[in-house]
C-alpha positions as CSV (number, residue, x, y, z in Angstrom):
1,X,0.0,0.0,-0.2
2,X,1.4,3.6,-1.0
3,X,1.0,6.4,1.5
4,X,1.6,10.3,0.6
5,X,4.9,10.0,-0.3
6,X,7.2,13.1,-0.8
7,X,5.1,15.9,-2.4
8,X,3.6,19.2,-1.7
9,X,0.4,18.6,0.3
10,X,2.8,15.4,2.4
11,X,4.9,18.8,3.5
12,X,2.1,21.0,3.8
13,X,-0.1,18.4,6.3
14,X,3.5,18.4,8.3
15,X,3.7,22.5,8.8
16,X,0.1,22.4,9.7
17,X,0.4,19.7,12.0
18,X,2.2,21.4,15.3
19,X,0.3,24.7,14.5
20,X,-3.6,22.8,15.1
21,X,-1.8,21.5,18.4
22,X,-0.1,24.8,19.0
23,X,-4.1,26.6,18.2
24,X,-5.5,24.2,20.2
25,X,-3.6,24.3,23.1
26,X,-4.0,28.1,23.4
27,X,-7.5,28.0,22.7
28,X,-10.0,28.6,25.5
29,X,-12.4,25.9,26.5
30,X,-15.0,27.6,25.4
31,X,-13.2,28.8,21.9
32,X,-13.7,27.3,18.4
33,X,-11.7,27.2,15.3
34,X,-12.7,27.3,12.0
35,X,-10.2,25.9,9.5
36,X,-10.7,27.3,5.5
37,X,-9.1,24.5,3.1
38,X,-9.5,23.5,-0.5
39,X,-11.1,19.8,-1.1
40,X,-7.6,18.3,-2.2
41,X,-6.5,18.8,1.5
42,X,-9.7,18.9,3.8
43,X,-10.1,14.8,4.5
44,X,-7.7,14.4,5.6
45,X,-7.3,17.9,7.8
46,X,-11.0,16.3,9.5
47,X,-8.8,13.4,10.5
48,X,-5.9,15.4,11.8
49,X,-8.3,18.0,13.9
50,X,-9.9,15.1,15.1
51,X,-6.8,13.6,16.8
52,X,-5.7,16.8,17.7
53,X,-9.7,18.0,19.3
54,X,-11.5,14.8,19.7
55,X,-13.8,13.8,16.8
56,X,-16.6,14.9,19.6
57,X,-15.4,18.5,19.1
58,X,-15.6,18.2,15.8
59,X,-19.2,20.2,14.8
60,X,-19.6,21.3,10.8
61,X,-18.2,20.5,7.6
62,X,-18.9,24.1,5.9
63,X,-18.8,24.1,2.2
64,X,-17.8,27.2,0.6
65,X,-19.4,27.5,-2.9
66,X,-17.2,29.8,-5.2
67,X,-19.3,31.8,-7.5
68,X,-18.1,29.8,-10.7
69,X,-16.4,26.9,-11.9
70,X,-12.6,26.3,-13.3
71,X,-13.7,23.0,-15.7
72,X,-10.8,21.3,-16.6
73,X,-11.0,18.8,-19.2
74,X,-10.2,15.5,-17.4
75,X,-11.6,16.1,-14.3
76,X,-15.0,18.2,-12.6
77,X,-14.4,21.9,-11.9
78,X,-13.4,22.6,-9.0
79,X,-16.5,24.7,-7.6
80,X,-16.0,24.8,-3.3
81,X,-14.1,24.8,-0.1
82,X,-14.4,24.0,3.1
83,X,-14.8,25.1,6.4
84,X,-14.0,22.5,9.3
85,X,-15.4,23.7,12.6
86,X,-14.4,22.4,15.7
87,X,-14.4,23.3,19.4
88,X,-11.7,22.7,22.4
89,X,-15.1,21.2,24.4
90,X,-18.8,20.7,24.5
91,X,-19.4,24.1,26.3
92,X,-18.0,26.6,23.4
93,X,-20.1,29.9,22.9
94,X,-22.2,29.9,19.5
95,X,-22.9,33.5,18.5
96,X,-26.1,32.7,16.1
97,X,-26.3,34.3,13.1
98,X,-29.5,36.1,11.6
99,X,-29.4,38.1,8.0
100,X,-32.6,39.7,7.0
101,X,-34.2,37.6,4.1
102,X,-34.4,38.5,1.1
103,X,-37.4,40.0,-0.2
104,X,-38.5,37.5,-3.0
105,X,-38.3,35.2,-0.1
106,X,-40.8,37.1,1.8
107,X,-42.7,37.7,-0.9
108,X,-42.9,34.0,-1.5
109,X,-43.5,31.9,1.3
110,X,-45.3,34.9,3.3
111,X,-48.3,35.6,1.6
112,X,-50.4,36.2,3.8
113,X,-50.8,40.4,5.5
114,X,-52.7,41.7,8.5
115,X,-53.0,44.3,10.5
116,X,-49.8,43.0,12.0
117,X,-47.9,42.4,9.5
118,X,-46.7,39.2,7.1
119,X,-47.1,36.0,7.8
120,X,-47.3,32.3,7.2
121,X,-49.6,29.5,7.2
122,X,-47.7,26.5,8.6
123,X,-49.0,22.8,10.1
124,X,-49.2,22.3,13.6
125,X,-49.1,18.5,13.5
126,X,-46.3,16.0,13.0
127,X,-46.3,12.7,11.1
128,X,-47.2,9.9,12.8
129,X,-49.8,8.7,15.1
130,X,-49.0,8.4,18.9
131,X,-50.4,7.2,22.1
132,X,-50.1,10.6,24.3
133,X,-51.5,13.6,24.8
134,X,-50.3,14.7,21.3
135,X,-52.2,12.1,19.9
136,X,-55.7,13.8,21.6
137,X,-58.5,15.7,19.9
138,X,-58.6,19.4,20.6
139,X,-61.1,22.2,19.6
140,X,-62.6,19.6,17.3
141,X,-59.9,18.3,15.3
142,X,-58.4,14.9,16.0
143,X,-55.3,14.4,14.1
144,X,-55.2,10.5,14.3
145,X,-57.8,10.4,11.8
146,X,-55.0,11.4,9.1
147,X,-52.5,9.5,10.8
148,X,-50.7,12.8,12.2
149,X,-50.5,14.0,15.9
150,X,-50.2,17.2,17.2
151,X,-45.9,19.0,17.0
152,X,-45.3,22.3,18.2
153,X,-43.0,24.1,15.2
154,X,-39.6,23.9,16.2
155,X,-38.5,27.5,17.4
156,X,-40.7,27.5,19.9
157,X,-39.3,24.2,20.8
158,X,-36.1,26.1,21.3
159,X,-37.8,29.0,22.7
160,X,-39.2,27.1,25.7
161,X,-36.4,24.7,26.7
162,X,-34.0,28.1,26.7
163,X,-36.2,29.6,29.1
164,X,-36.6,26.1,30.8
165,X,-32.4,26.3,31.1
166,X,-32.3,29.9,32.5
167,X,-34.8,29.1,35.1
168,X,-33.1,26.5,36.6
């Protein structure tokens, strides 16, 4: 079986290893690392980060799509880079990012308006039948008749869980 051998990629990985070890050493317990790399080295760097940070502290592989392909005659053109997101522990700081919605998106998905503004109709049920409270009729509607159950929308679940944690 052949290994990577002596080449530019091997030299790059050998150079990166001590840098990543040192970054891990100086990182706060609540800190995180975003490593931007191209697709030729990302899988090697992912394994290296798993060894240094621990596989349990890998959070995401973020694919950064380029604006255009660079096609070659004998392969598919590279159209993305990779950002590997690792944390030092499971107690990392996460700042949720919010961006304004595109006007066309708002008009397409929030088609209804009233005196309070735009809104969309959402289902209050989830797939499957349950025997618990979420499967019982409410206000004359029985979701089990159509193979469903009452489900709390995910943003509301996150809000309720946050309030629960804050009250502890």
